[in-house]
C-alpha positions as CSV (number, residue, x, y, z in Angstrom):
1,M,0.0,0.0,0.0
2,G,3.2,2.2,0.2
3,A,5.2,3.9,-2.4
4,L,4.4,1.4,-5.1
5,K,0.8,2.2,-5.1
6,S,1.4,5.8,-4.7
7,I,3.8,5.8,-7.9
8,L,0.7,5.0,-9.8
9,H,-0.7,8.4,-9.2
10,V,2.2,10.2,-11.1
11,G,0.9,12.1,-14.2
12,I,-2.8,12.3,-13.1
13,S,-1.9,14.2,-10.0
14,L,0.2,16.7,-11.9
15,L,-2.6,17.3,-14.7
16,I,-4.8,19.2,-12.3
17,G,-5.6,22.8,-13.6
18,F,-4.4,25.8,-11.7
19,I,-7.9,27.3,-11.1
20,L,-10.5,25.3,-9.1
21,V,-13.7,26.8,-7.9
22,V,-15.5,25.2,-5.0
23,L,-19.0,26.1,-4.1
24,S,-20.5,25.3,-0.7
25,I,-24.2,26.6,-0.3
26,Q,-23.5,30.2,0.5
27,V,-19.8,30.4,0.4
28,L,-17.1,29.4,-2.2
29,S,-13.4,29.9,-2.5
30,S,-11.6,30.6,-5.8
31,V,-8.2,31.3,-7.2
32,D,-8.1,34.6,-8.9
33,S,-5.5,35.2,-11.6
34,A,-6.7,38.6,-12.7
35,A,-5.0,40.3,-9.9
36,S,-2.2,38.1,-9.6
37,T,1.6,38.9,-9.6
38,P,4.1,36.8,-11.7
39,L,3.9,33.1,-10.8
40,M,1.5,34.0,-8.0
41,E,-2.2,34.0,-7.7
42,N,-4.7,35.5,-5.0
43,I,-7.1,33.1,-3.2
44,K,-10.2,34.9,-2.6
45,I,-13.3,34.1,-0.5
46,V,-16.7,34.9,-2.1
47,K,-19.6,35.2,0.2
48,S,-23.2,36.3,0.1
49,T,-23.7,38.7,2.8
50,G,-26.2,41.2,4.2
51,A,-23.5,43.2,6.2
52,T,-20.2,42.1,7.4
53,S,-21.0,38.7,8.6
54,F,-20.7,35.5,6.4
55,T,-24.5,35.0,6.5
56,G,-27.4,36.4,4.6
57,V,-28.2,36.6,0.9
58,T,-28.4,40.2,-0.2
59,E,-25.3,40.7,-2.1
60,W,-21.9,38.9,-3.1
61,H,-18.7,40.1,-1.4
62,T,-15.2,39.0,-2.2
63,E,-11.9,39.5,-0.4
64,T,-8.4,38.3,-0.7
65,V,-7.3,35.5,1.7
66,S,-3.8,35.1,0.3
67,T,-1.7,36.7,-2.3
68,I,0.6,33.7,-2.8
69,A,-1.9,30.9,-3.5
70,R,-1.5,28.5,-6.4
71,G,-3.7,25.8,-7.5
72,A,-6.6,24.0,-6.0
73,S,-8.5,25.0,-2.9
74,S,-11.2,23.4,-0.7
75,I,-13.6,25.0,1.6
76,A,-15.7,24.0,4.6
77,V,-18.0,26.1,6.8
78,D,-18.0,25.7,10.6
79,S,-20.9,25.8,13.1
80,S,-20.7,29.5,13.4
81,G,-21.0,30.1,9.7
82,Y,-17.4,31.1,9.3
83,P,-15.4,29.6,6.3
84,R,-12.2,27.5,6.6
85,I,-10.0,26.9,3.5
86,S,-7.3,24.7,2.5
87,Y,-5.1,25.5,-0.4
88,Q,-1.7,25.4,-1.9
89,Y,0.8,28.2,-1.9
90,D,4.2,28.9,-3.4
91,N,5.9,31.7,-1.5
92,D,9.2,31.8,-3.4
93,G,7.7,31.8,-6.9
94,T,9.8,28.9,-8.2
95,L,6.9,26.5,-8.7
96,M,9.2,23.9,-7.0
97,N,8.4,24.3,-3.1
98,F,4.6,24.2,-2.7
99,K,3.1,24.2,0.8
100,L,-0.3,23.1,2.2
101,G,-1.9,26.0,3.9
102,Y,-5.0,26.3,6.0
103,A,-6.9,29.6,6.6
104,Q,-9.5,30.2,9.3
105,W,-11.8,33.2,9.5
106,T,-12.1,34.0,13.2
107,G,-14.9,36.6,12.7
108,A,-12.4,39.5,12.7
109,E,-9.4,38.2,10.8
110,W,-8.0,35.3,8.6
111,V,-5.5,33.1,10.5
112,K,-3.2,31.2,8.2
113,T,-0.9,28.3,9.1
114,M,1.4,26.1,7.0
115,V,0.4,22.5,7.3
116,D,2.9,20.6,5.3
117,S,5.3,20.9,2.4
118,V,3.9,19.3,-0.7
119,E,6.8,20.1,-3.1
120,F,5.0,20.4,-6.5
121,G,1.5,20.3,-5.0
122,T,-1.8,18.9,-6.1
123,A,-5.4,18.8,-5.1
124,T,-6.6,19.1,-1.6
125,S,-9.9,18.2,0.1
126,L,-11.1,19.8,3.4
127,A,-13.7,18.6,6.0
128,L,-14.5,19.4,9.5
129,D,-15.4,17.0,12.2
130,N,-18.2,17.5,14.9
131,N,-15.9,19.5,17.0
132,G,-15.0,21.9,14.2
133,N,-11.4,20.4,13.8
134,P,-10.2,20.4,10.3
135,H,-9.1,17.3,8.3
136,I,-7.3,17.4,4.9
137,S,-6.6,14.9,2.3
138,Y,-3.8,15.9,0.0
139,A,-0.9,14.7,-2.1
140,V,2.9,15.3,-1.9
141,C,4.3,15.3,-5.3
142,N,7.7,15.2,-7.0
143,P,8.7,14.8,-10.7
144,F,8.6,10.9,-10.3
145,Y,5.5,10.1,-8.2
146,C,2.9,11.5,-5.6
147,L,2.5,10.2,-2.1
148,A,-1.1,10.5,-0.7
149,N,-1.2,12.2,2.9
150,Y,-3.9,12.9,5.4
151,A,-3.7,15.7,8.0
152,E,-5.8,16.2,11.0
153,W,-5.8,18.9,13.7
154,T,-5.7,17.4,17.1
155,G,-6.5,20.7,18.9
156,S,-2.8,21.6,19.5
157,N,-0.9,20.4,16.4
158,W,-1.4,18.8,12.9
159,L,-1.0,15.0,12.9
160,I,-0.1,13.8,9.6
161,T,-0.5,10.2,8.2
162,E,1.8,9.6,5.2
163,D,1.7,7.1,2.2
164,L,-2.0,6.2,2.1
165,D,-3.6,4.4,-0.9
166,G,-4.8,7.6,-2.5
167,F,-6.0,11.2,-1.9
168,G,-9.3,12.5,-3.1
169,S,-12.8,13.6,-1.7
170,L,-12.8,13.6,2.1
171,A,-15.7,13.3,4.6
172,I,-15.6,12.8,8.4
173,D,-18.2,10.6,9.9
174,T,-20.0,11.3,13.2
175,S,-17.3,9.5,15.2
176,G,-14.6,11.7,13.8
177,N,-13.2,9.1,11.4
178,P,-12.1,10.1,7.8
179,H,-13.5,8.5,4.7
180,I,-11.8,9.2,1.3
181,S,-12.9,8.4,-2.2
182,Y,-10.3,8.4,-4.9
183,M,-9.2,7.0,-8.2
184,Y,-6.3,4.5,-8.1
185,G,-4.1,4.0,-11.0
186,I,-3.3,6.0,-14.1
187,M,-3.3,3.7,-17.1
188,A,-6.4,3.4,-19.2
189,G,-8.3,0.1,-18.5
190,M,-6.4,-0.2,-15.1
191,T,-8.0,2.3,-12.9
192,S,-10.6,1.9,-10.3
193,L,-12.7,4.0,-8.1
194,D,-11.7,3.2,-4.7
195,Y,-12.9,4.1,-1.1
196,M,-11.2,3.9,2.3
197,Y,-11.9,4.8,5.8
198,R,-10.2,4.6,9.1
199,E,-11.7,2.6,12.0
200,A,-10.0,2.0,15.3
201,G,-6.9,3.3,13.9
202,T,-6.8,1.1,10.8
203,W,-7.3,2.1,7.3
204,I,-9.6,-0.1,5.3
205,S,-10.1,0.2,1.4
206,N,-12.1,-1.5,-1.2
207,T,-12.9,-1.0,-4.7
208,V,-16.2,0.6,-5.7
209,D,-16.1,0.4,-9.6
210,L,-13.6,-0.2,-12.2
211,N,-12.3,2.1,-14.9
212,P,-13.7,5.7,-13.9
213,S,-13.0,8.2,-16.6
214,S,-11.9,10.8,-14.3
215,R,-10.3,11.6,-11.0
216,Y,-12.9,14.2,-10.3
217,I,-14.8,12.4,-7.5
218,S,-17.2,13.8,-4.8
219,L,-17.9,11.8,-1.6
220,K,-20.6,12.6,1.0
221,L,-21.8,10.6,4.1
222,D,-25.5,10.1,5.0
223,G,-26.8,10.4,8.5
224,S,-26.0,6.7,9.2
225,D,-22.4,7.4,7.9
226,Y,-22.8,5.4,4.7
227,P,-20.8,6.7,1.8
228,H,-22.3,8.1,-1.3
229,I,-20.1,8.9,-4.4
230,S,-20.4,10.8,-7.7
231,Y,-18.0,10.2,-10.5
232,Y,-17.6,9.9,-14.3
233,K,-17.3,6.6,-16.2
234,E,-17.4,6.0,-20.0
235,E,-18.7,9.5,-20.6
236,T,-21.5,9.3,-18.1
237,L,-22.2,10.8,-14.7
238,Q,-22.6,8.0,-12.3
239,Y,-23.5,7.4,-8.6
240,A,-22.5,4.7,-6.1
241,Y,-23.6,3.9,-2.6
242,L,-23.0,1.3,-0.1
243,S,-25.9,-1.1,0.6
244,G,-24.8,-3.4,3.4
245,S,-21.5,-4.6,2.1
246,E,-22.2,-4.3,-1.6
247,W,-21.6,-1.2,-3.8
248,I,-24.6,-0.2,-6.0
249,T,-23.9,2.0,-9.0
250,Q,-26.3,4.0,-11.3
251,V,-25.9,5.9,-14.3
252,I,-27.3,9.6,-13.6
253,D,-26.7,11.2,-16.9
254,S,-25.1,10.2,-20.2
255,V,-23.9,13.6,-21.3
256,L,-20.4,13.6,-22.9
257,Y,-17.7,14.4,-20.5
258,N,-14.3,16.0,-21.8
């Protein structure tokens, strides 16, 4: 499950575009290149707001969170309605020394911390547990391969688990355990949509479906902590859910995917 499996993520991890917009009910984060300096981009928060709070629906407000962000971001909203964002940044402009950053709105200011060094960087997925603690699925990439990592805030420090099977869409269950859906493999005809979760300190993984068409996967848990996954396969939008111990898949739409 170590580096050998992680090597299979090379290439596909580095094909991620540098602009990813993530929408979450009233709040979304985005990378804004219009106001960027060379080799740098601004990460902004966009909110619908009635005044200065992050609630209400009267108008859209944007503000800059970081001026050195680069690439993908992910957003979550805490119980107070305040946004949290995980993102990548490159503070020296070399595109060779990416960091995984985490920004939290306190109600008065953005507090930003460095979570981990990710070298070339790649996608990131953020989720909050019932206590409001952040959890992040991400990858550490170099020119040869990517390693899948998982970071969780313990209340005093970031605890990082390295070299998992994959990185992708993250959800946290009611017991605080992480669940991740991801695409395993990069060669046509040799990929699979996989799902893993941690239980009693042990990571358990299984295959949901074979040969998904894209690594763009979304995972949510229902009220009973059962996983539900949307993904693309054979130019169709598909949906998978766990029924007992069996994965059930359905075709939702057959619109071409490019």
